[in-house]
Each structure stands twice: as structure tokens, then as C-alpha cells.
N, C-alpha and C positions, 0 to 999 in steps of 0.2 A: 453751062457750067455743071460740074458733077461734084457730088459729095461722097466721101467714103465713110464707112462705119467699121468699127472693130467690135465684134460680137463674140460672146462665148460660143465655142464650137458646139453645135447641136441646137442652138437657139436661133439660127438664121431664119427659119420659117416664121417664128414669132416676131422677129424684127420686121420682116417683109409685111406681115399682116398689120403690125403697129403703124408702119409708115403709110400703108394704104388707107388706114382709117384716119390718122391724124394729119397727114400731109399728102393729099391726093395729087398735088402738083409735082410730086417726086415720082419718077417711074424707075423701076428696076433696070439696072444696066449690066452689072457683072458680079459674079459671086465665086468665092472659094471658101472652104471651111474657115470661119472666123473673120471673114472680110467680105463686105458687100458695098457696091457703089450704086448710086442712084443719080439720075439726071434731073436737074432742077428745071422744069418746064416753065416756071414762073419768071425766071431771071432775077429773082429778088434776093437770093441767098448770097452771103459774102462771109468773110472771115469773122465778122462780129455777130453773125446770126446765131441765135440760141434755139436749139430744138429741145423739146421735152420727150426724150426717148428713154424708156425703161430698159429695153433690151440691148441698147448699144452701150458698150463700155466707153467708147469715145467716138467722135465724129469731127469732120472738118472738110475743107475744100480739097478735092483730089487734084493732084498735079500730074497724074498720069502714070503710065507703066514705062518701065525701062529694062533693058537687058544688063547683065552683070558687067559687060565691057564698057557700057556707057554710064554706069551708076555714079561714079565719083564726079564726072563732068556734070551730070544732072543735079546732084546734090549741091555742087558748088554754085549753081545758078540761083539758089534760093537762100534768102536770109531768114534766120529764126534765132530766138534767144537760146534754144536748146534743140539738139538733134537726138532723136530716139531711133535706134536701129534695133529691129527685132525680127525674128523668124517665126512664122506660124507652123513650120514643119520641124523645127528643132528648138532646143532651149537657148540658142544664142541670142544675146541681147546686150546692148550697151547704151549708155546715156545717163545724164544726171537727172535728178528729180527737179521738175520745173517749179517756178514760183507763180503765185497768183498774178495774172495779167500777162505772163510770158506767152510767146508763140512757140509752138513745138513743130519741128519738121519731123514727121514720121516717115521712116524708111522701112518698109515692110516687105519681107520675103514671103510671098503667098504660096509659091510652089517652087520647086527646084529651077533656078535660073530665071525666075520672074519676080521683079521687084516693083512695088508701087510707092509713090511718094505722095504725101499729103501734108497740109499745114492746118493747124488748129490753135485756138486761143484757150488759155487756161482760165476757167471761171471757178467760183467757190464749189460748184457741184462736180467739177471735172476731176478725173484721175490724172495726177501729175507725174506718175511714174512710167517707166518704159513699158510699152505695150498696153498701157491703161490697165495693168494687171498687178495688183499689190502682192500676189502670191501668198495670200493668207492661208494658214493651215489650221484647221479646227483641232483643238486639243482633244485627246482621247477621252478626257474626263468631262467634256462638254455634254450638257443634256441633249437628248434626242430632239431633232427638229420636227418630229412627227406630231 
């Protein structure tokens, strides 16, 4: 089984290091900016598993890669409470905010013509919005973070 993670672009290296330290049973599998998969060598992870990851915005069970021509067929094979579709290469996104306890089917475009599907469960600490990205904008009058 494989897990997928959604990470802020530029933080992939830190997520890989965090996984290596906290979860050595997970080995790196595939990466694109903002998206990384890992193989679960323990065979213990499932949809209800909770990981303590600082650098991942979201994570879940990977359902694999698909091409655009097979996308709708693959999406129809999986049941979830909410479907989130988003692109890591453009601003395109769609889907409703999930509720606590819902399952989310993530349909992620990681590069032109390459889509990955994954399913995750919403916990209190989970981002429930599309792409696990609330798109918060810091006000200009906000104090410096330095």
C-alpha cells in the first residue's frame, strides 16, 4: 500500500526528512512539486491511520495514477463523502468543504496530463478544504513574522 501527501511546494525535502525520522517503515516512492508518495513497508496503514506530520498539509491512501482519458472512470470506482479536484500546476479546483469524519476523494493533477487519486479521512486536525489549502492571505497591516 502507498500513502500520498500534499505538501507546500518547496517543503518536499523537509517532509521526506520528517518521514524518515518518524516513520522509517515508509519509503519514498514518487514525487512532484507539492505531492509525494511513500510505500508502507509495514502493511499496517489504512484509511483510519493517523500520522503526526508537520510538513504535510494532508495525507491519505493513494489509489494510484491515471491518465485524463481514464479519469472519470477511475473516479467513479471510488466512494467518498466529498470529492476534491485540484491542480498543482494551475489554480483550478472544485469541491465542497468536508465535515469532520467525512472521507475525501482527492483528484490531483500533478503535471500536465497526469492525475493521482487518493482517499483520506477528516479528523479535527485535518484541512477540510480543497487541496488542503485554505488560501489564507496575510493582511498588509499584520506585524512582521521575524
